[in-house]
Backbone as XML, in Angstrom:
<?xml version="1.0"?>
<chain id="A" units="angstrom">
  <residue number="1" name="MET">
    <atom name="N" x="31.907" y="-34.707" z="20.179"/>
    <atom name="CA" x="31.215" y="-33.822" z="21.092"/>
    <atom name="C" x="32.162" y="-32.686" z="21.507"/>
  </residue>
  <residue number="2" name="THR">
    <atom name="N" x="31.649" y="-31.480" z="21.464"/>
    <atom name="CA" x="32.479" y="-30.295" z="21.792"/>
    <atom name="C" x="32.209" y="-29.891" z="23.242"/>
  </residue>
  <residue number="3" name="ASP">
    <atom name="N" x="33.265" y="-29.513" z="23.922"/>
    <atom name="CA" x="33.104" y="-28.999" z="25.282"/>
    <atom name="C" x="32.452" y="-27.634" z="25.204"/>
  </residue>
  <residue number="4" name="ARG">
    <atom name="N" x="31.510" y="-27.425" z="26.052"/>
    <atom name="CA" x="30.794" y="-26.142" z="26.106"/>
    <atom name="C" x="31.342" y="-25.303" z="27.272"/>
  </residue>
  <residue number="5" name="THR">
    <atom name="N" x="31.426" y="-24.021" z="27.059"/>
    <atom name="CA" x="31.841" y="-23.125" z="28.141"/>
    <atom name="C" x="30.655" y="-22.946" z="29.081"/>
  </residue>
  <residue number="6" name="PRO">
    <atom name="N" x="30.892" y="-22.541" z="30.304"/>
    <atom name="CA" x="29.794" y="-22.354" z="31.279"/>
    <atom name="C" x="28.672" y="-21.415" z="30.769"/>
  </residue>
  <residue number="7" name="CYS">
    <atom name="N" x="29.057" y="-20.370" z="30.052"/>
    <atom name="CA" x="28.020" y="-19.445" z="29.558"/>
    <atom name="C" x="27.186" y="-20.087" z="28.464"/>
  </residue>
  <residue number="8" name="GLN">
    <atom name="N" x="27.770" y="-20.990" z="27.694"/>
    <atom name="CA" x="27.020" y="-21.675" z="26.644"/>
    <atom name="C" x="26.067" y="-22.696" z="27.240"/>
  </residue>
  <residue number="9" name="SER">
    <atom name="N" x="26.299" y="-23.083" z="28.459"/>
    <atom name="CA" x="25.445" y="-24.066" z="29.111"/>
    <atom name="C" x="24.322" y="-23.480" z="29.919"/>
  </residue>
  <residue number="10" name="LEU">
    <atom name="N" x="24.245" y="-22.162" z="29.988"/>
    <atom name="CA" x="23.155" y="-21.499" z="30.713"/>
    <atom name="C" x="21.805" y="-21.819" z="30.072"/>
  </residue>
  <residue number="11" name="ALA">
    <atom name="N" x="20.792" y="-22.069" z="30.872"/>
    <atom name="CA" x="19.453" y="-22.293" z="30.355"/>
    <atom name="C" x="18.959" y="-21.081" z="29.610"/>
  </residue>
  <residue number="12" name="ASP">
    <atom name="N" x="19.309" y="-19.882" z="30.127"/>
    <atom name="CA" x="18.853" y="-18.635" z="29.493"/>
    <atom name="C" x="20.072" y="-17.690" z="29.304"/>
  </residue>
  <residue number="13" name="PRO">
    <atom name="N" x="20.749" y="-17.818" z="28.160"/>
    <atom name="CA" x="21.953" y="-16.996" z="27.906"/>
    <atom name="C" x="21.659" y="-15.500" z="27.877"/>
  </residue>
  <residue number="14" name="ASP">
    <atom name="N" x="20.387" y="-15.126" z="27.679"/>
    <atom name="CA" x="20.065" y="-13.687" z="27.704"/>
    <atom name="C" x="20.366" y="-13.054" z="29.046"/>
  </residue>
  <residue number="15" name="LEU">
    <atom name="N" x="20.498" y="-13.860" z="30.082"/>
    <atom name="CA" x="20.846" y="-13.321" z="31.420"/>
    <atom name="C" x="22.202" y="-12.601" z="31.389"/>
  </residue>
  <residue number="16" name="LEU">
    <atom name="N" x="23.076" y="-13.052" z="30.463"/>
    <atom name="CA" x="24.388" y="-12.445" z="30.359"/>
    <atom name="C" x="24.326" y="-11.013" z="29.822"/>
  </residue>
  <residue number="17" name="PHE">
    <atom name="N" x="23.178" y="-10.665" z="29.275"/>
    <atom name="CA" x="23.005" y="-9.346" z="28.704"/>
    <atom name="C" x="21.965" y="-8.509" z="29.477"/>
  </residue>
  <residue number="18" name="GLY">
    <atom name="N" x="21.675" y="-8.932" z="30.703"/>
    <atom name="CA" x="20.793" y="-8.189" z="31.564"/>
    <atom name="C" x="21.503" y="-6.941" z="32.088"/>
  </residue>
  <residue number="19" name="GLY">
    <atom name="N" x="20.901" y="-6.350" z="33.093"/>
    <atom name="CA" x="21.514" y="-5.175" z="33.730"/>
    <atom name="C" x="22.808" y="-5.493" z="34.417"/>
  </residue>
  <residue number="20" name="ALA">
    <atom name="N" x="23.522" y="-4.478" z="34.826"/>
    <atom name="CA" x="24.815" y="-4.675" z="35.485"/>
    <atom name="C" x="24.714" y="-5.536" z="36.741"/>
  </residue>
  <residue number="21" name="LEU">
    <atom name="N" x="23.655" y="-5.378" z="37.498"/>
    <atom name="CA" x="23.505" y="-6.171" z="38.724"/>
    <atom name="C" x="23.367" y="-7.649" z="38.377"/>
  </residue>
  <residue number="22" name="GLN">
    <atom name="N" x="22.538" y="-7.974" z="37.367"/>
    <atom name="CA" x="22.378" y="-9.350" z="36.908"/>
    <atom name="C" x="23.708" y="-9.913" z="36.439"/>
  </residue>
  <residue number="23" name="GLN">
    <atom name="N" x="24.464" y="-9.105" z="35.692"/>
    <atom name="CA" x="25.749" y="-9.562" z="35.192"/>
    <atom name="C" x="26.707" y="-9.837" z="36.325"/>
  </residue>
  <residue number="24" name="ARG">
    <atom name="N" x="26.731" y="-8.949" z="37.339"/>
    <atom name="CA" x="27.651" y="-9.159" z="38.468"/>
    <atom name="C" x="27.268" y="-10.425" z="39.234"/>
  </residue>
  <residue number="25" name="ARG">
    <atom name="N" x="25.966" y="-10.747" z="39.274"/>
    <atom name="CA" x="25.534" y="-11.949" z="39.967"/>
    <atom name="C" x="25.911" y="-13.208" z="39.196"/>
  </residue>
  <residue number="26" name="LEU">
    <atom name="N" x="26.105" y="-13.125" z="37.912"/>
    <atom name="CA" x="26.436" y="-14.280" z="37.085"/>
    <atom name="C" x="27.935" y="-14.477" z="36.863"/>
  </residue>
  <residue number="27" name="ARG">
    <atom name="N" x="28.738" y="-13.478" z="37.165"/>
    <atom name="CA" x="30.156" y="-13.523" z="36.755"/>
    <atom name="C" x="30.909" y="-14.707" z="37.331"/>
  </residue>
  <residue number="28" name="HIS">
    <atom name="N" x="30.382" y="-15.349" z="38.392"/>
    <atom name="CA" x="31.079" y="-16.504" z="38.953"/>
    <atom name="C" x="31.203" y="-17.652" z="37.950"/>
  </residue>
  <residue number="29" name="ILE">
    <atom name="N" x="30.367" y="-17.680" z="36.917"/>
    <atom name="CA" x="30.462" y="-18.770" z="35.929"/>
    <atom name="C" x="31.719" y="-18.643" z="35.124"/>
  </residue>
  <residue number="30" name="CYS">
    <atom name="N" x="32.315" y="-17.480" z="35.086"/>
    <atom name="CA" x="33.557" y="-17.252" z="34.306"/>
    <atom name="C" x="34.795" y="-17.747" z="35.074"/>
  </residue>
  <residue number="31" name="VAL">
    <atom name="N" x="34.722" y="-17.891" z="36.358"/>
    <atom name="CA" x="35.888" y="-18.262" z="37.152"/>
    <atom name="C" x="36.512" y="-19.576" z="36.675"/>
  </residue>
  <residue number="32" name="PRO">
    <atom name="N" x="35.769" y="-20.654" z="36.520"/>
    <atom name="CA" x="36.420" y="-21.900" z="36.114"/>
    <atom name="C" x="36.578" y="-22.056" z="34.603"/>
  </residue>
  <residue number="33" name="CYS">
    <atom name="N" x="36.083" y="-21.120" z="33.840"/>
    <atom name="CA" x="36.104" y="-21.246" z="32.390"/>
    <atom name="C" x="37.525" y="-21.230" z="31.843"/>
  </residue>
  <residue number="34" name="SER">
    <atom name="N" x="37.848" y="-22.154" z="30.954"/>
    <atom name="CA" x="39.161" y="-22.257" z="30.408"/>
    <atom name="C" x="39.497" y="-21.180" z="29.360"/>
  </residue>
  <residue number="35" name="VAL">
    <atom name="N" x="38.464" y="-20.465" z="28.930"/>
    <atom name="CA" x="38.684" y="-19.399" z="27.878"/>
    <atom name="C" x="38.354" y="-18.029" z="28.386"/>
  </residue>
  <residue number="36" name="HIS">
    <atom name="N" x="38.230" y="-17.812" z="29.695"/>
    <atom name="CA" x="37.809" y="-16.483" z="30.170"/>
    <atom name="C" x="38.797" y="-15.374" z="29.754"/>
  </residue>
  <residue number="37" name="ILE">
    <atom name="N" x="40.104" y="-15.660" z="29.761"/>
    <atom name="CA" x="41.062" y="-14.622" z="29.347"/>
    <atom name="C" x="40.935" y="-14.362" z="27.845"/>
  </residue>
  <residue number="38" name="ALA">
    <atom name="N" x="40.801" y="-15.375" z="27.049"/>
    <atom name="CA" x="40.606" y="-15.190" z="25.593"/>
    <atom name="C" x="39.308" y="-14.443" z="25.318"/>
  </residue>
  <residue number="39" name="CYS">
    <atom name="N" x="38.293" y="-14.746" z="26.043"/>
    <atom name="CA" x="37.022" y="-14.100" z="25.915"/>
    <atom name="C" x="37.128" y="-12.616" z="26.218"/>
  </residue>
  <residue number="40" name="LEU">
    <atom name="N" x="37.732" y="-12.303" z="27.348"/>
    <atom name="CA" x="37.913" y="-10.917" z="27.748"/>
    <atom name="C" x="38.836" y="-10.188" z="26.793"/>
  </residue>
  <residue number="41" name="THR">
    <atom name="N" x="39.890" y="-10.848" z="26.348"/>
    <atom name="CA" x="40.813" y="-10.261" z="25.361"/>
    <atom name="C" x="40.098" y="-9.805" z="24.121"/>
  </residue>
  <residue number="42" name="ARG">
    <atom name="N" x="39.231" y="-10.693" z="23.620"/>
    <atom name="CA" x="38.485" y="-10.404" z="22.356"/>
    <atom name="C" x="37.586" y="-9.190" z="22.521"/>
  </residue>
  <residue number="43" name="VAL">
    <atom name="N" x="36.807" y="-9.141" z="23.608"/>
    <atom name="CA" x="35.886" y="-8.039" z="23.738"/>
    <atom name="C" x="36.565" y="-6.719" z="24.032"/>
  </residue>
  <residue number="44" name="LEU">
    <atom name="N" x="37.692" y="-6.771" z="24.758"/>
    <atom name="CA" x="38.465" y="-5.554" z="24.987"/>
    <atom name="C" x="39.063" y="-5.037" z="23.673"/>
  </residue>
  <residue number="45" name="SER">
    <atom name="N" x="39.554" y="-5.938" z="22.871"/>
    <atom name="CA" x="40.159" y="-5.543" z="21.584"/>
    <atom name="C" x="39.123" y="-5.042" z="20.593"/>
  </residue>
  <residue number="46" name="GLU">
    <atom name="N" x="37.929" y="-5.600" z="20.645"/>
    <atom name="CA" x="36.894" y="-5.238" z="19.676"/>
    <atom name="C" x="35.946" y="-4.165" z="20.166"/>
  </residue>
  <residue number="47" name="GLY">
    <atom name="N" x="36.045" y="-3.808" z="21.428"/>
    <atom name="CA" x="35.210" y="-2.765" z="21.984"/>
    <atom name="C" x="33.747" y="-3.172" z="22.152"/>
  </residue>
  <residue number="48" name="VAL">
    <atom name="N" x="33.492" y="-4.427" z="22.467"/>
    <atom name="CA" x="32.126" y="-4.883" z="22.677"/>
    <atom name="C" x="31.561" y="-4.223" z="23.901"/>
  </residue>
  <residue number="49" name="LYS">
    <atom name="N" x="30.348" y="-3.682" z="23.748"/>
    <atom name="CA" x="29.761" y="-2.901" z="24.825"/>
    <atom name="C" x="28.735" y="-3.648" z="25.682"/>
  </residue>
  <residue number="50" name="ALA">
    <atom name="N" x="28.022" y="-4.569" z="25.102"/>
    <atom name="CA" x="26.957" y="-5.218" z="25.864"/>
    <atom name="C" x="27.397" y="-6.558" z="26.441"/>
  </residue>
  <residue number="51" name="GLY">
    <atom name="N" x="26.836" y="-6.855" z="27.588"/>
    <atom name="CA" x="26.991" y="-8.183" z="28.118"/>
    <atom name="C" x="28.129" y="-8.436" z="29.070"/>
  </residue>
  <residue number="52" name="LEU">
    <atom name="N" x="28.052" y="-9.614" z="29.686"/>
    <atom name="CA" x="29.070" y="-10.102" z="30.598"/>
    <atom name="C" x="30.056" y="-10.938" z="29.768"/>
  </residue>
  <residue number="53" name="TRP">
    <atom name="N" x="31.301" y="-10.577" z="29.737"/>
    <atom name="CA" x="32.315" y="-11.280" z="28.941"/>
    <atom name="C" x="33.581" y="-11.401" z="29.785"/>
  </residue>
  <residue number="54" name="GLY">
    <atom name="N" x="34.114" y="-12.610" z="29.896"/>
    <atom name="CA" x="35.360" y="-12.812" z="30.640"/>
    <atom name="C" x="35.284" y="-12.395" z="32.082"/>
  </residue>
  <residue number="55" name="GLY">
    <atom name="N" x="34.072" y="-12.416" z="32.645"/>
    <atom name="CA" x="33.864" y="-12.076" z="34.036"/>
    <atom name="C" x="33.703" y="-10.613" z="34.324"/>
  </residue>
  <residue number="56" name="MET">
    <atom name="N" x="33.633" y="-9.781" z="33.303"/>
    <atom name="CA" x="33.481" y="-8.313" z="33.491"/>
    <atom name="C" x="32.291" y="-7.760" z="32.790"/>
  </residue>
  <residue number="57" name="THR">
    <atom name="N" x="31.627" y="-6.833" z="33.456"/>
    <atom name="CA" x="30.516" y="-6.095" z="32.868"/>
    <atom name="C" x="31.063" y="-5.010" z="31.932"/>
  </residue>
  <residue number="58" name="HIS">
    <atom name="N" x="30.188" y="-4.404" z="31.144"/>
    <atom name="CA" x="30.609" y="-3.347" z="30.261"/>
    <atom name="C" x="31.257" y="-2.224" z="31.018"/>
  </residue>
  <residue number="59" name="SER">
    <atom name="N" x="30.680" y="-1.788" z="32.120"/>
    <atom name="CA" x="31.229" y="-0.659" z="32.871"/>
    <atom name="C" x="32.608" y="-1.015" z="33.455"/>
  </residue>
  <residue number="60" name="GLU">
    <atom name="N" x="32.798" y="-2.275" z="33.845"/>
    <atom name="CA" x="34.127" y="-2.671" z="34.369"/>
    <atom name="C" x="35.124" y="-2.692" z="33.243"/>
  </residue>
  <residue number="61" name="ARG">
    <atom name="N" x="34.744" y="-3.178" z="32.066"/>
    <atom name="CA" x="35.650" y="-3.181" z="30.916"/>
    <atom name="C" x="35.982" y="-1.756" z="30.491"/>
  </residue>
  <residue number="62" name="LYS">
    <atom name="N" x="34.980" y="-0.917" z="30.493"/>
    <atom name="CA" x="35.183" y="0.503" z="30.135"/>
    <atom name="C" x="36.195" y="1.167" z="31.075"/>
  </residue>
  <residue number="63" name="SER">
    <atom name="N" x="36.068" y="0.853" z="32.376"/>
    <atom name="CA" x="36.972" y="1.401" z="33.379"/>
    <atom name="C" x="38.384" y="0.871" z="33.155"/>
  </residue>
  <residue number="64" name="LEU">
    <atom name="N" x="38.529" y="-0.410" z="32.854"/>
    <atom name="CA" x="39.828" y="-1.008" z="32.592"/>
    <atom name="C" x="40.465" y="-0.347" z="31.363"/>
  </residue>
  <residue number="65" name="LEU">
    <atom name="N" x="39.698" y="-0.167" z="30.304"/>
    <atom name="CA" x="40.192" y="0.491" z="29.105"/>
    <atom name="C" x="40.645" y="1.951" z="29.369"/>
  </residue>
  <residue number="66" name="ARG">
    <atom name="N" x="39.898" y="2.596" z="30.200"/>
    <atom name="CA" x="40.220" y="3.978" z="30.536"/>
    <atom name="C" x="41.507" y="4.072" z="31.390"/>
  </residue>
  <residue number="67" name="ARG">
    <atom name="N" x="41.678" y="3.090" z="32.279"/>
    <atom name="CA" x="42.890" y="3.092" z="33.149"/>
    <atom name="C" x="44.136" y="2.664" z="32.383"/>
  </residue>
  <residue number="68" name="HIS">
    <atom name="N" x="43.947" y="1.936" z="31.274"/>
    <atom name="CA" x="45.118" y="1.425" z="30.545"/>
    <atom name="C" x="44.982" y="1.708" z="29.057"/>
  </residue>
  <residue number="69" name="PRO">
    <atom name="N" x="44.973" y="2.992" z="28.682"/>
    <atom name="CA" x="44.727" y="3.356" z="27.277"/>
    <atom name="C" x="45.855" y="2.938" z="26.323"/>
  </residue>
  <residue number="70" name="ASP">
    <atom name="N" x="47.044" y="2.692" z="26.853"/>
    <atom name="CA" x="48.162" y="2.339" z="25.975"/>
    <atom name="C" x="48.328" y="0.852" z="25.707"/>
  </residue>
  <residue number="71" name="VAL">
    <atom name="N" x="47.493" y="0.030" z="26.311"/>
    <atom name="CA" x="47.605" y="-1.409" z="26.078"/>
    <atom name="C" x="47.207" y="-1.762" z="24.665"/>
  </residue>
  <residue number="72" name="THR">
    <atom name="N" x="48.076" y="-2.483" z="23.974"/>
    <atom name="CA" x="47.771" y="-2.931" z="22.616"/>
    <atom name="C" x="47.612" y="-4.446" z="22.534"/>
  </residue>
  <residue number="73" name="ASP">
    <atom name="N" x="48.166" y="-5.133" z="23.520"/>
    <atom name="CA" x="48.044" y="-6.618" z="23.554"/>
    <atom name="C" x="47.363" y="-6.985" z="24.881"/>
  </residue>
  <residue number="74" name="TRP">
    <atom name="N" x="46.005" y="-7.090" z="24.799"/>
    <atom name="CA" x="45.235" y="-7.361" z="26.024"/>
    <atom name="C" x="45.537" y="-8.757" z="26.560"/>
  </residue>
  <residue number="75" name="HIS">
    <atom name="N" x="45.792" y="-9.713" z="25.711"/>
    <atom name="CA" x="46.066" y="-11.048" z="26.209"/>
    <atom name="C" x="47.323" y="-11.063" z="27.058"/>
  </residue>
  <residue number="76" name="ALA">
    <atom name="N" x="48.368" y="-10.454" z="26.583"/>
    <atom name="CA" x="49.628" y="-10.343" z="27.363"/>
    <atom name="C" x="49.370" y="-9.590" z="28.660"/>
  </residue>
  <residue number="77" name="PHE">
    <atom name="N" x="48.655" y="-8.486" z="28.573"/>
    <atom name="CA" x="48.394" y="-7.701" z="29.767"/>
    <atom name="C" x="47.612" y="-8.493" z="30.791"/>
  </residue>
  <residue number="78" name="LEU">
    <atom name="N" x="46.576" y="-9.190" z="30.374"/>
    <atom name="CA" x="45.730" y="-9.946" z="31.276"/>
    <atom name="C" x="46.424" y="-11.145" z="31.882"/>
  </residue>
  <residue number="79" name="THR">
    <atom name="N" x="47.295" y="-11.767" z="31.137"/>
    <atom name="CA" x="47.956" y="-12.971" z="31.655"/>
    <atom name="C" x="49.191" y="-12.621" z="32.473"/>
  </residue>
  <residue number="80" name="HIS">
    <atom name="N" x="49.756" y="-11.444" z="32.348"/>
    <atom name="CA" x="50.962" y="-11.091" z="33.082"/>
    <atom name="C" x="50.786" y="-10.055" z="34.170"/>
  </residue>
  <residue number="81" name="ASN">
    <atom name="N" x="49.622" y="-9.515" z="34.294"/>
    <atom name="CA" x="49.367" y="-8.481" z="35.293"/>
    <atom name="C" x="48.520" y="-9.027" z="36.402"/>
  </residue>
  <residue number="82" name="THR">
    <atom name="N" x="49.083" y="-9.256" z="37.555"/>
    <atom name="CA" x="48.323" y="-9.877" z="38.654"/>
    <atom name="C" x="47.357" y="-8.931" z="39.323"/>
  </residue>
  <residue number="83" name="SER">
    <atom name="N" x="47.409" y="-7.648" z="39.004"/>
    <atom name="CA" x="46.460" y="-6.707" z="39.634"/>
    <atom name="C" x="45.275" y="-6.358" z="38.741"/>
  </residue>
  <residue number="84" name="VAL">
    <atom name="N" x="45.024" y="-7.180" z="37.726"/>
    <atom name="CA" x="43.943" y="-6.937" z="36.792"/>
    <atom name="C" x="42.601" y="-7.144" z="37.479"/>
  </residue>
  <residue number="85" name="PRO">
    <atom name="N" x="41.630" y="-6.273" z="37.230"/>
    <atom name="CA" x="40.304" y="-6.423" z="37.882"/>
    <atom name="C" x="39.631" y="-7.760" z="37.764"/>
  </residue>
  <residue number="86" name="PRO">
    <atom name="N" x="39.764" y="-8.571" z="36.699"/>
    <atom name="CA" x="39.055" y="-9.839" z="36.706"/>
    <atom name="C" x="39.375" y="-10.696" z="37.930"/>
  </residue>
  <residue number="87" name="GLU">
    <atom name="N" x="40.618" y="-10.721" z="38.346"/>
    <atom name="CA" x="40.980" y="-11.508" z="39.517"/>
    <atom name="C" x="40.271" y="-10.930" z="40.757"/>
  </residue>
  <residue number="88" name="ARG">
    <atom name="N" x="40.237" y="-9.620" z="40.846"/>
    <atom name="CA" x="39.533" y="-8.971" z="41.969"/>
    <atom name="C" x="38.080" y="-9.306" z="41.899"/>
  </residue>
  <residue number="89" name="ASN">
    <atom name="N" x="37.511" y="-9.234" z="40.736"/>
    <atom name="CA" x="36.094" y="-9.530" z="40.571"/>
    <atom name="C" x="35.802" y="-11.009" z="40.893"/>
  </residue>
  <residue number="90" name="PHE">
    <atom name="N" x="36.681" y="-11.899" z="40.414"/>
    <atom name="CA" x="36.489" y="-13.301" z="40.669"/>
    <atom name="C" x="36.583" y="-13.601" z="42.149"/>
  </residue>
  <residue number="91" name="ALA">
    <atom name="N" x="37.446" y="-12.874" z="42.834"/>
    <atom name="CA" x="37.564" y="-13.079" z="44.288"/>
    <atom name="C" x="36.259" y="-12.699" z="44.987"/>
  </residue>
  <residue number="92" name="ARG">
    <atom name="N" x="35.541" y="-11.727" z="44.454"/>
    <atom name="CA" x="34.272" y="-11.321" z="45.058"/>
    <atom name="C" x="33.102" y="-12.173" z="44.600"/>
  </residue>
  <residue number="93" name="ALA">
    <atom name="N" x="33.260" y="-12.888" z="43.503"/>
    <atom name="CA" x="32.138" y="-13.601" z="42.889"/>
    <atom name="C" x="31.412" y="-14.540" z="43.843"/>
  </residue>
  <residue number="94" name="PRO">
    <atom name="N" x="32.116" y="-15.310" z="44.666"/>
    <atom name="CA" x="31.382" y="-16.256" z="45.559"/>
    <atom name="C" x="30.367" y="-15.521" z="46.469"/>
  </residue>
  <residue number="95" name="HIS">
    <atom name="N" x="30.655" y="-14.277" z="46.794"/>
    <atom name="CA" x="29.715" y="-13.514" z="47.643"/>
    <atom name="C" x="28.412" y="-13.218" z="46.923"/>
  </residue>
  <residue number="96" name="THR">
    <atom name="N" x="28.355" y="-13.357" z="45.629"/>
    <atom name="CA" x="27.170" y="-13.064" z="44.888"/>
    <atom name="C" x="26.262" y="-14.257" z="44.718"/>
  </residue>
  <residue number="97" name="LEU">
    <atom name="N" x="26.763" y="-15.470" z="45.110"/>
    <atom name="CA" x="26.006" y="-16.667" z="44.866"/>
    <atom name="C" x="24.642" y="-16.659" z="45.563"/>
  </residue>
  <residue number="98" name="HIS">
    <atom name="N" x="24.557" y="-16.055" z="46.727"/>
    <atom name="CA" x="23.288" y="-16.098" z="47.481"/>
    <atom name="C" x="22.137" y="-15.416" z="46.717"/>
  </residue>
  <residue number="99" name="HIS">
    <atom name="N" x="22.449" y="-14.670" z="45.700"/>
    <atom name="CA" x="21.392" y="-14.015" z="44.886"/>
    <atom name="C" x="20.784" y="-14.942" z="43.839"/>
  </residue>
  <residue number="100" name="LEU">
    <atom name="N" x="21.445" y="-16.025" z="43.519"/>
    <atom name="CA" x="20.983" y="-16.903" z="42.464"/>
    <atom name="C" x="19.941" y="-17.897" z="42.990"/>
  </residue>
  <residue number="101" name="PRO">
    <atom name="N" x="18.827" y="-18.053" z="42.244"/>
    <atom name="CA" x="17.763" y="-18.935" z="42.704"/>
    <atom name="C" x="18.190" y="-20.346" z="43.059"/>
  </residue>
  <residue number="102" name="GLU">
    <atom name="N" x="19.076" y="-20.939" z="42.217"/>
    <atom name="CA" x="19.488" y="-22.315" z="42.473"/>
    <atom name="C" x="20.284" y="-22.398" z="43.771"/>
  </residue>
  <residue number="103" name="HIS">
    <atom name="N" x="21.054" y="-21.346" z="44.134"/>
    <atom name="CA" x="21.827" y="-21.361" z="45.362"/>
    <atom name="C" x="20.877" y="-21.237" z="46.554"/>
  </residue>
  <residue number="104" name="ARG">
    <atom name="N" x="19.869" y="-20.348" z="46.437"/>
    <atom name="CA" x="18.906" y="-20.204" z="47.510"/>
    <atom name="C" x="18.135" y="-21.498" z="47.742"/>
  </residue>
  <residue number="105" name="ALA">
    <atom name="N" x="17.751" y="-22.181" z="46.650"/>
    <atom name="CA" x="17.016" y="-23.455" z="46.770"/>
    <atom name="C" x="17.881" y="-24.508" z="47.436"/>
  </residue>
  <residue number="106" name="ARG">
    <atom name="N" x="19.178" y="-24.569" z="47.085"/>
    <atom name="CA" x="20.068" y="-25.557" z="47.642"/>
    <atom name="C" x="20.298" y="-25.205" z="49.114"/>
  </residue>
  <residue number="107" name="LYS">
    <atom name="N" x="20.428" y="-23.958" z="49.470"/>
    <atom name="CA" x="20.637" y="-23.532" z="50.825"/>
    <atom name="C" x="19.375" y="-23.863" z="51.668"/>
  </residue>
  <residue number="108" name="SER">
    <atom name="N" x="18.201" y="-23.646" z="51.120"/>
    <atom name="CA" x="16.956" y="-23.970" z="51.807"/>
    <atom name="C" x="16.853" y="-25.479" z="52.092"/>
  </residue>
  <residue number="109" name="ALA">
    <atom name="N" x="17.240" y="-26.287" z="51.087"/>
    <atom name="CA" x="17.197" y="-27.725" z="51.243"/>
    <atom name="C" x="18.151" y="-28.208" z="52.322"/>
  </residue>
  <residue number="110" name="ASP">
    <atom name="N" x="19.283" y="-27.504" z="52.456"/>
    <atom name="CA" x="20.274" y="-27.869" z="53.486"/>
    <atom name="C" x="19.725" y="-27.663" z="54.877"/>
  </residue>
  <residue number="111" name="HIS">
    <atom name="N" x="18.791" y="-26.727" z="55.029"/>
    <atom name="CA" x="18.219" y="-26.431" z="56.347"/>
    <atom name="C" x="17.046" y="-27.314" z="56.738"/>
  </residue>
  <residue number="112" name="LEU">
    <atom name="N" x="16.613" y="-28.215" z="55.857"/>
    <atom name="CA" x="15.492" y="-29.082" z="56.125"/>
    <atom name="C" x="15.899" y="-30.250" z="56.985"/>
  </residue>
</chain>
């Protein structure tokens, strides 16, 4: 049996390719993922434009690429640079949980 990443376990993986707002609401699934840095490294290196990858939307990745045009080894950059946006984004991710239906349902059940 193979371990699945959080994004592979989503009931509807197409949500990862929704609009930027939908992607920002889902990025919390990348926080505990053991391969989020490798995932982000791959899409930054290959120039993938669509979807949520490694906790970042396309516009966030585009901004990161624009701010660091000389980076050739994204894995080294992401693992050694503590000011990288994914950490900033992950720090904000819990604030987006209230938008998710399962969180709202759980919160409603807590108030019963």
